[in-house]
C-alpha positions as CSV (number, residue, x, y, z in Angstrom):
1,M,0.0,0.0,0.0
2,K,2.9,2.3,0.6
3,R,3.9,2.1,-3.0
4,S,0.3,2.8,-4.1
5,K,0.2,5.8,-1.9
6,A,3.4,7.2,-3.4
7,I,2.0,6.6,-6.9
8,F,-1.2,8.4,-6.0
9,Y,0.5,11.4,-4.6
10,N,3.0,11.6,-7.5
11,L,0.1,11.3,-9.9
12,I,-1.8,14.2,-8.2
13,L,1.3,16.3,-8.2
14,M,2.3,15.7,-11.8
15,T,-1.3,16.3,-12.9
16,A,-1.6,19.6,-11.0
17,V,1.8,20.8,-12.3
18,T,1.2,19.7,-15.8
19,L,-2.3,21.4,-15.9
20,V,-0.8,24.6,-14.6
21,M,2.0,24.5,-17.1
22,R,-0.4,23.7,-20.0
23,F,-2.7,26.5,-18.9
24,V,0.1,29.0,-18.7
25,S,1.4,27.7,-22.1
26,V,-2.0,28.2,-23.8
27,V,-2.2,31.8,-22.3
28,F,1.3,32.5,-23.5
29,N,0.5,31.0,-26.9
30,V,-2.5,33.4,-27.2
31,Y,-0.2,36.3,-26.4
32,V,2.4,35.2,-28.9
33,T,-0.2,34.7,-31.6
34,G,-1.5,38.2,-31.0
35,R,2.0,39.6,-31.4
36,I,3.3,37.7,-34.4
37,G,0.1,36.5,-36.1
38,A,-1.0,33.1,-37.6
39,G,1.7,33.4,-40.3
40,G,4.4,33.8,-37.7
41,I,3.1,30.9,-35.7
42,G,3.2,28.9,-38.9
43,L,6.8,29.8,-39.6
44,Y,7.8,28.9,-36.0
45,S,6.0,25.5,-36.3
46,L,7.9,24.9,-39.6
47,I,11.2,25.6,-37.8
48,M,10.3,23.3,-34.9
49,S,9.4,20.5,-37.4
50,V,13.2,20.3,-37.9
51,G,13.9,21.2,-34.3
52,G,11.8,18.2,-33.2
53,F,14.1,15.8,-35.1
54,A,17.2,17.5,-33.7
55,I,15.8,17.1,-30.1
56,T,15.0,13.4,-30.9
57,F,18.6,12.9,-31.9
58,A,19.9,14.8,-28.9
59,T,17.9,12.8,-26.4
60,S,18.2,9.4,-28.2
61,G,16.1,7.4,-25.8
62,V,18.0,8.5,-22.7
63,N,14.9,9.4,-20.7
64,F,13.3,6.0,-21.0
65,A,16.7,4.3,-20.4
66,S,17.4,6.2,-17.2
67,T,13.8,5.7,-15.9
68,R,13.8,1.9,-16.6
69,M,17.3,1.2,-15.4
70,T,17.0,3.3,-12.3
71,A,13.6,1.7,-11.5
72,E,15.0,-1.8,-11.8
73,A,17.9,-0.9,-9.5
74,V,15.5,0.5,-7.0
75,G,13.4,-2.7,-7.3
76,R,16.4,-4.9,-6.7
77,G,17.6,-2.7,-3.7
78,H,21.0,-2.1,-5.4
79,S,21.4,1.6,-4.4
80,E,25.0,1.9,-5.7
81,D,23.8,0.8,-9.1
82,I,21.7,3.9,-9.3
83,S,24.7,6.2,-9.2
84,R,26.5,4.0,-11.8
85,V,23.5,4.1,-14.1
86,M,23.1,7.8,-13.9
87,R,26.8,8.5,-14.6
88,R,26.5,6.5,-17.8
89,C,23.2,8.2,-18.8
90,I,24.6,11.6,-18.3
91,C,27.7,10.8,-20.4
92,Y,25.4,9.3,-23.1
93,A,23.2,12.4,-23.0
94,L,26.2,14.8,-23.2
95,C,27.6,12.9,-26.2
96,F,24.4,12.9,-28.3
97,G,23.4,16.4,-27.2
98,C,26.7,18.0,-28.3
99,T,26.7,16.0,-31.6
100,A,23.2,17.2,-32.4
101,M,24.2,20.8,-31.6
102,L,27.1,20.7,-34.0
103,L,25.1,19.1,-36.8
104,L,22.2,21.4,-36.6
105,Y,24.4,24.5,-36.5
106,I,26.3,23.4,-39.6
107,L,23.3,22.2,-41.5
108,A,20.9,25.1,-40.7
109,K,21.5,26.9,-43.9
110,P,21.1,24.0,-46.4
111,I,18.1,22.8,-44.4
112,S,16.4,26.2,-44.6
113,V,17.2,26.7,-48.3
114,Y,16.5,23.2,-49.8
115,L,14.1,21.6,-47.4
116,L,12.1,24.4,-45.7
117,C,12.4,26.7,-48.8
118,D,12.6,29.7,-46.5
119,T,15.9,31.4,-45.6
120,R,14.3,33.1,-42.6
121,C,14.8,29.8,-40.7
122,V,18.6,29.9,-40.7
123,V,19.1,32.1,-37.6
124,P,16.4,30.5,-35.5
125,L,17.7,27.0,-36.3
126,R,21.3,27.9,-35.4
127,L,20.1,29.5,-32.2
128,L,18.1,26.3,-31.3
129,S,21.2,24.2,-31.6
130,A,22.6,25.8,-28.4
131,A,19.7,24.3,-26.4
132,L,20.2,20.7,-27.5
133,P,22.9,19.6,-25.0
134,F,20.8,21.0,-22.1
135,I,17.6,19.3,-23.3
136,S,19.4,16.0,-23.5
137,L,21.0,16.2,-20.1
138,S,17.7,17.4,-18.5
139,S,15.9,14.4,-20.1
140,A,18.3,12.0,-18.4
141,L,17.8,13.6,-15.0
142,S,14.0,13.7,-15.4
143,G,14.1,10.0,-16.0
144,Y,15.9,9.6,-12.6
145,F,13.3,11.6,-10.7
146,T,10.4,9.7,-12.3
147,A,12.0,6.3,-11.4
148,V,12.7,7.2,-7.8
149,R,9.2,8.7,-7.5
150,R,10.4,12.2,-6.5
151,V,8.7,13.9,-9.4
152,Y,8.0,17.0,-7.3
153,K,11.6,18.0,-7.9
154,S,11.3,17.6,-11.6
155,A,8.0,19.4,-11.5
156,L,9.5,22.4,-9.7
157,V,12.2,22.6,-12.4
158,Q,9.6,22.5,-15.2
159,L,7.6,25.3,-13.6
160,G,10.8,27.4,-13.1
161,E,11.8,26.7,-16.7
162,Q,8.4,27.9,-18.0
163,L,8.6,31.1,-16.1
164,V,12.1,31.8,-17.4
165,T,10.9,31.0,-21.0
166,I,8.0,33.4,-20.8
167,S,9.9,36.3,-19.1
168,V,12.9,36.1,-21.5
169,T,10.7,35.6,-24.6
170,V,8.5,38.6,-23.8
171,K,11.6,40.7,-23.4
172,L,13.2,39.4,-26.6
173,L,10.0,39.9,-28.6
174,G,9.9,43.5,-27.6
175,M,13.4,43.9,-28.9
176,L,13.3,41.8,-32.0
177,L,9.7,41.8,-33.3
178,P,10.1,45.2,-35.2
179,K,12.9,43.5,-37.3
180,G,10.5,40.9,-38.8
181,T,9.0,37.5,-38.4
182,A,12.3,35.7,-38.6
183,Y,13.6,37.7,-35.6
184,A,10.4,37.1,-33.8
185,C,10.9,33.3,-34.1
186,A,14.5,33.8,-33.0
187,A,13.1,35.5,-29.9
188,L,10.9,32.5,-29.1
189,I,13.8,30.1,-29.5
190,G,16.2,32.4,-27.6
191,G,13.8,32.1,-24.6
192,T,13.9,28.3,-24.9
193,V,17.7,28.2,-25.0
194,I,18.1,30.3,-21.8
195,S,15.3,28.4,-20.0
196,E,16.7,25.0,-20.9
197,A,20.2,25.9,-19.6
198,S,18.7,27.2,-16.4
199,A,16.6,24.0,-16.0
200,F,19.6,21.7,-16.4
201,I,21.6,23.6,-13.8
202,I,18.8,23.4,-11.3
203,S,18.0,19.7,-12.1
204,Y,21.6,18.7,-11.7
205,I,21.9,20.5,-8.3
206,L,18.7,18.7,-7.1
207,Y,19.9,15.4,-8.5
208,K,23.2,15.6,-6.6
209,A,21.5,16.6,-3.4
210,D,18.9,13.7,-3.8
211,L,21.7,11.2,-4.5
212,K,23.5,12.2,-1.3
213,K,20.4,12.1,0.9
214,H,18.6,8.9,-0.4
215,I,21.2,6.7,-2.1
216,K,23.6,4.7,0.0
217,K,26.9,3.4,-1.2
218,G,28.3,-0.1,-1.2
219,S,25.4,-2.2,-2.6
220,G,26.0,-2.3,-6.3
221,C,26.5,-5.6,-8.1
222,E,25.1,-5.5,-11.7
223,K,27.7,-5.7,-14.4
224,N,27.7,-4.4,-18.0
225,L,25.6,-1.4,-17.2
226,T,26.9,0.5,-20.2
227,K,26.0,-2.4,-22.5
228,K,22.5,-2.6,-21.0
229,L,22.1,1.2,-21.4
230,L,23.0,1.0,-25.1
231,S,20.8,-2.1,-25.6
232,I,17.8,-0.2,-24.2
233,S,18.4,3.3,-25.6
234,L,19.9,2.8,-29.1
235,P,17.0,0.6,-30.5
236,I,14.6,3.2,-29.3
237,A,16.8,6.0,-30.6
238,F,17.2,4.6,-34.1
239,S,13.4,4.0,-34.3
240,A,12.8,7.5,-33.0
241,Y,15.1,8.9,-35.6
242,V,13.1,7.3,-38.4
243,R,9.8,8.4,-37.0
244,S,10.9,11.9,-36.2
245,A,12.5,12.3,-39.7
246,L,9.2,11.2,-41.3
247,V,7.2,13.6,-39.1
248,S,9.5,16.4,-40.1
249,V,9.1,15.6,-43.8
250,E,5.3,15.4,-43.2
251,H,5.3,18.9,-41.7
252,M,7.5,20.3,-44.5
253,L,5.0,18.9,-47.1
254,I,2.0,20.5,-45.5
255,P,2.7,24.1,-46.5
256,R,3.9,22.9,-50.0
257,G,0.7,20.9,-50.4
258,L,-1.4,23.9,-49.4
259,R,0.4,26.1,-52.0
260,K,-0.3,23.4,-54.6
261,F,-4.0,23.5,-53.5
262,G,-4.0,27.2,-54.4
263,S,-3.1,29.0,-51.2
264,S,-0.5,31.8,-51.3
265,S,2.7,31.2,-49.3
266,D,1.6,33.4,-46.4
267,S,-1.9,31.9,-46.4
268,A,-0.5,28.4,-46.4
269,L,1.7,29.2,-43.3
270,A,-1.3,30.9,-41.7
271,S,-3.6,27.8,-42.1
272,Y,-0.8,25.5,-40.9
273,G,-0.2,27.8,-37.9
274,I,-3.9,27.9,-37.0
275,L,-4.2,24.1,-36.9
276,H,-0.8,23.2,-35.4
277,G,0.1,26.3,-33.4
278,M,-3.4,27.4,-32.1
279,V,-5.9,24.5,-32.2
280,M,-3.8,21.5,-31.3
281,P,-2.6,23.0,-28.0
282,I,-6.3,23.4,-27.0
283,I,-7.1,19.8,-28.1
284,L,-4.1,18.5,-26.2
285,F,-4.5,20.7,-23.1
286,P,-6.7,18.3,-21.1
287,M,-4.3,15.5,-21.9
288,A,-2.0,16.8,-19.2
289,I,-3.9,14.5,-16.8
290,M,-3.4,11.5,-19.1
291,S,0.3,12.5,-19.6
292,S,0.9,12.3,-15.9
293,F,-0.9,9.0,-15.7
294,A,1.1,7.5,-18.6
295,G,4.4,8.7,-17.2
296,L,3.9,6.9,-13.9
297,L,2.7,3.7,-15.7
298,V,6.2,2.9,-17.0
299,P,8.0,2.2,-13.7
300,E,4.8,0.9,-12.1
301,V,4.1,-1.8,-14.8
302,A,7.8,-2.7,-15.0
303,Q,8.0,-3.3,-11.3
304,S,4.7,-5.2,-11.2
305,L,5.9,-7.5,-14.0
306,A,9.3,-8.0,-12.3
307,A,7.5,-9.1,-9.1
308,Q,5.2,-11.4,-11.2
309,E,2.1,-9.4,-10.1
310,N,0.1,-10.3,-13.2
311,K,-3.3,-9.6,-11.7
312,R,-2.1,-6.1,-10.7
313,V,-1.1,-5.5,-14.3
314,D,-4.5,-6.6,-15.6
315,A,-6.1,-4.3,-13.1
316,I,-3.9,-1.4,-14.3
317,V,-4.8,-2.1,-17.9
318,E,-8.6,-2.0,-17.2
319,R,-8.2,1.2,-15.3
320,V,-6.2,2.7,-18.1
321,F,-9.0,2.0,-20.6
322,Q,-11.8,3.2,-18.3
323,I,-10.1,6.4,-17.2
324,A,-8.8,7.3,-20.7
325,L,-12.2,6.6,-22.5
326,C,-14.4,8.2,-19.9
327,F,-12.2,11.3,-19.7
328,G,-11.6,11.5,-23.4
329,I,-15.2,11.1,-24.4
330,G,-16.2,13.8,-21.9
331,V,-13.6,16.3,-23.2
332,S,-14.5,15.5,-26.8
333,G,-18.2,16.2,-26.2
334,V,-17.6,19.4,-24.3
335,M,-15.3,20.7,-26.9
336,I,-17.6,19.9,-29.8
337,C,-20.5,21.6,-28.0
338,F,-18.5,24.7,-27.0
339,S,-16.0,24.9,-29.9
340,S,-17.3,28.3,-31.2
341,E,-17.1,29.8,-27.7
342,L,-13.6,28.4,-27.2
343,G,-12.4,29.8,-30.5
344,H,-13.7,33.3,-29.6
345,M,-12.6,33.2,-25.9
346,I,-9.1,32.1,-26.6
347,Y,-8.1,33.4,-30.0
348,N,-11.1,35.6,-31.0
349,S,-11.1,33.4,-34.2
350,A,-14.1,31.7,-35.8
351,E,-11.7,29.6,-37.9
352,A,-10.0,28.3,-34.8
353,G,-13.4,27.4,-33.3
354,L,-14.3,25.5,-36.5
355,F,-11.1,23.5,-36.4
356,I,-11.6,22.7,-32.7
357,K,-15.0,21.2,-33.6
358,V,-13.5,19.2,-36.5
359,M,-10.6,17.8,-34.4
360,A,-12.5,17.2,-31.1
361,P,-14.1,13.8,-32.1
362,L,-10.6,12.3,-32.3
363,I,-9.8,13.2,-28.7
364,P,-10.8,9.8,-27.0
365,V,-8.6,7.9,-29.5
366,M,-5.6,10.3,-29.0
367,Y,-5.8,10.1,-25.2
368,L,-6.3,6.4,-25.1
369,D,-3.3,5.8,-27.5
370,H,-1.1,7.9,-25.3
371,V,-1.7,6.0,-22.1
372,I,-1.6,2.6,-23.9
373,D,1.9,3.5,-25.0
374,G,2.9,4.1,-21.4
375,V,1.7,0.6,-20.4
376,L,3.4,-1.0,-23.4
377,K,6.7,0.7,-22.5
378,G,6.4,-0.6,-18.9
379,M,5.9,-4.1,-20.4
380,G,9.1,-3.8,-22.4
381,E,7.2,-3.4,-25.7
382,Q,8.7,0.0,-26.6
383,L,10.2,-1.4,-29.8
384,Y,6.7,-2.5,-31.0
385,S,5.3,0.9,-30.1
386,M,8.1,2.5,-32.2
387,R,7.4,0.2,-35.1
388,V,3.8,1.2,-35.0
389,N,4.7,4.9,-34.8
390,I,7.1,4.6,-37.7
391,F,4.4,3.0,-39.8
392,D,2.1,5.8,-38.7
393,A,4.6,8.5,-39.7
394,F,5.4,6.8,-43.1
395,M,1.8,6.5,-44.1
396,S,1.1,10.1,-42.9
397,V,3.8,11.3,-45.3
398,V,2.3,9.4,-48.2
399,L,-1.2,10.5,-47.5
400,V,-0.2,14.2,-46.9
401,Y,1.7,14.1,-50.3
402,F,-1.4,13.0,-52.1
403,L,-4.4,14.5,-50.2
404,V,-3.3,18.0,-49.1
405,P,-2.8,19.3,-52.7
406,V,-6.3,18.0,-53.5
407,W,-8.3,18.8,-50.4
408,G,-6.2,21.5,-48.7
409,V,-6.0,21.7,-44.9
410,Y,-9.0,19.3,-44.6
411,G,-6.9,16.7,-46.4
412,Y,-4.5,16.9,-43.6
413,V,-7.3,16.6,-41.1
414,V,-8.3,13.3,-42.8
415,V,-4.7,12.1,-42.5
416,I,-4.7,12.8,-38.8
417,F,-8.0,10.9,-38.2
418,V,-7.1,7.9,-40.3
419,M,-3.6,7.4,-38.8
420,E,-4.5,8.1,-35.2
421,I,-7.3,5.4,-35.3
422,I,-4.9,2.9,-36.9
423,N,-2.2,3.6,-34.4
424,A,-4.4,3.3,-31.4
425,S,-6.0,0.1,-32.8
426,L,-2.7,-1.7,-33.3
427,S,-1.4,-0.6,-29.9
428,A,-4.6,-1.8,-28.1
429,M,-4.5,-5.2,-29.9
430,R,-0.9,-5.7,-28.7
431,L,-1.8,-4.7,-25.2
432,F,-4.7,-7.2,-24.9
433,K,-2.4,-10.0,-26.2
434,R,-0.1,-9.4,-23.2
435,C,-2.8,-9.5,-20.5
436,N,-6.1,-11.1,-19.6
437,S,-8.2,-7.9,-19.6
438,K,-11.2,-7.5,-21.9
439,L,-12.7,-4.4,-23.5
440,K,-16.0,-3.4,-21.9
441,I,-17.7,-1.5,-24.7
442,V,-20.9,-0.7,-22.8
443,K,-19.3,0.6,-19.6
444,W,-16.3,2.3,-21.2
445,V,-17.8,3.7,-24.4
446,I,-21.6,3.6,-24.7
447,K,-22.4,4.9,-21.2
448,P,-19.9,7.8,-21.3
449,L,-21.1,8.7,-24.8
450,C,-24.7,8.9,-23.7
451,S,-23.7,10.8,-20.6
452,V,-21.9,13.5,-22.5
453,L,-24.7,13.9,-25.0
454,A,-27.2,14.3,-22.2
455,A,-25.0,16.7,-20.3
456,T,-24.2,19.0,-23.2
457,Y,-27.8,19.0,-24.4
458,A,-29.1,19.9,-20.9
459,V,-26.5,22.7,-20.5
460,K,-27.2,24.2,-23.9
461,L,-30.9,24.2,-23.0
462,I,-30.1,26.1,-19.8
463,L,-27.9,28.6,-21.6
464,S,-30.7,29.4,-24.1
465,F,-32.7,31.2,-21.3
466,D,-32.9,35.0,-21.8
467,A,-31.4,35.7,-18.4
468,V,-28.3,33.8,-19.4
469,L,-28.0,35.2,-22.9
470,S,-27.8,38.7,-21.5
471,L,-24.4,37.8,-19.9
472,H,-21.0,38.4,-21.6
473,S,-20.1,35.7,-24.2
474,T,-17.0,34.8,-22.2
475,V,-19.0,34.3,-19.0
476,I,-21.5,32.2,-20.9
477,G,-18.7,30.0,-22.3
478,V,-17.0,29.5,-19.0
479,L,-20.3,28.8,-17.2
480,G,-21.4,26.4,-19.9
481,I,-18.2,24.4,-19.9
482,T,-18.1,24.2,-16.1
483,L,-21.8,23.1,-15.9
484,A,-21.3,20.5,-18.7
485,V,-18.3,18.9,-16.9
486,L,-20.2,18.7,-13.6
487,V,-23.4,17.3,-15.2
488,Y,-21.3,14.8,-17.2
489,C,-19.7,13.5,-14.0
490,G,-23.1,13.2,-12.5
491,F,-24.4,11.2,-15.4
492,L,-21.4,8.9,-15.2
493,L,-22.4,8.0,-11.7
494,L,-26.1,7.6,-12.6
495,T,-25.3,5.3,-15.5
496,R,-22.8,3.4,-13.5
497,A,-20.0,4.1,-16.0
498,V,-18.2,4.9,-12.7
499,T,-19.3,2.7,-9.8
500,Y,-18.7,2.4,-6.1
501,E,-16.1,-0.3,-6.8
502,D,-14.2,2.2,-9.1
503,V,-14.3,4.8,-6.3
504,K,-13.1,2.2,-3.8
505,W,-10.2,1.3,-6.1
506,F,-9.1,4.9,-6.1
507,K,-9.5,5.2,-2.3
508,C,-7.2,2.1,-1.9
509,A,-4.4,4.1,-3.5
510,I,-4.2,6.5,-0.5
511,K,-4.7,4.0,2.3
C-alpha cells in the first residue's frame, strides 16, 4: 500500500503541475499569436518540425533508459547501481546532445534553403542548436526523478523553466519583433535556450542533493551497465530517428501541399499555424492528466511484472481504458459543444473554433493511445510501439503528399484521423495480447457517450434562457463548460459508468 500511496501522490502532483503548465502555455501562446500572427506561428511551427528531429537525436532514448534502469535498480535494492546508471546516462546524453548541436548549426542553412524553402529559418535553427545539450541532459535527469518517485523536484524545475521562458521571450520579442517574423521566431527560440540551460543547472543540483540524501553506497552488483544502457536506448533512438524524420518531412510537405492547393505562401503558413500552433494546443491541453498517468505507468508496470504481479497489471490495464475513455469522451463532447465559444474566448477566431469542432471527435482515440503507449513501455514493448509509430509516420507522409494538394487543410485533417485510429487500434491489440483484460464497450464507451450527449444538451438548454443570454459571451462560455463537466460527472455515476467499486479502487491508493 505504501507504493500505491506514493504513486497516487505523485500522480496528483504531476497532474496539477502539468495542468498549470499547460494553462500558462496556452495563455502565453495566445499572447504570442496576438504579437506575431498566424503566419508567424506557422513559420515557427515549420522551424520546430526540424527542431523536433534535432531534439529526438539529442535525447536518443536517454529518458526511458534512465527511468527503466533506475527503477530496476530500486526494485532490486541495489542503491549503488543507481549512481552508476546515472553516470552513464549523463555521459550518453552529453555525447548525443553535443553532436546534435554541431550538426544542426552546420546544416541550418542547407536545411532552410533546400528543405524548408525559407531562408528566414537559418538564424532560429542555429540558435536552437545551443539548447540541445541542455535538453538531452535534463531528459536523463528527469528519468531519474520519475524512477525514484520524487517527481515534485522535476515538477518544480519545469515550472521554473516555463517562467524563465515566458519572461525572457517577452523581453526578446519586444526587442526583435520590429525587425521581422524571422527575428520574432528567434526571440521565441532564444527564450527556450536560456530556460533549458537554467533548467539543467537546477536539475543537476537537485539530483546531486537527492543522491547524497537517499542513495547509500556499497550495494552495487550488476555488471555491464553500459552495454545494458546501449541495448535499451539505441534501438529506441534509431526507431525514433526514423519516425521523427518522417514527421519532419510530413510537416514540410503540408505548406507545400497547401500552396499546390491554391493558397499563397503566407496563407499556407497561416492555415498551418492555426491548426498546429493554435488549435492542437487546445485539443491536447486536457491530456495533461493523461500524460501524468502515462508517465507513472512505465515504472509501475515494469516493477509489477518484475514481481510477477500479473493480476495487478491486468487491473492497471482495465483502469487505463476506463479512465482514458471516460475522460476523453467527456472532453470531446464538451469541446464539440462549445467549440465556437472556445475559439472566440481564446483566440477571437471563428476559424480556430471551427477546427476545434472538427478535431474534437478524435480526442478519445488520441488520449487512449497515449496511455496505452505508457503501459506497453512498462511491459518492455517499446520497440513494438516505435514500429507502429514509424508505420504511422510513413503512411502520414504518403497521405499528406497526395491528399493535401487536392483537399487542402482538410486533407491533412483526414490524414490525422485515419492514422490516429490505426495507431491506437494496433497498440490496443498488442496490449490485450499481453494481458487477460477484456474491452467493456458498454461501460467504457456507450455509457460515457450517452452521458456527455445528455449533459451538453441539458446545459445548452439552460444557456438558451434570456437571463443567461444577457451575460457576456466569455462568461457564458466558462459557465457552460463548467456546468457541462459537472453534469457529465453526475451522469457517469447515474449510468454506473463509474461505480462504487471504481471509487473504492481509487481510495485504496491512498490508504
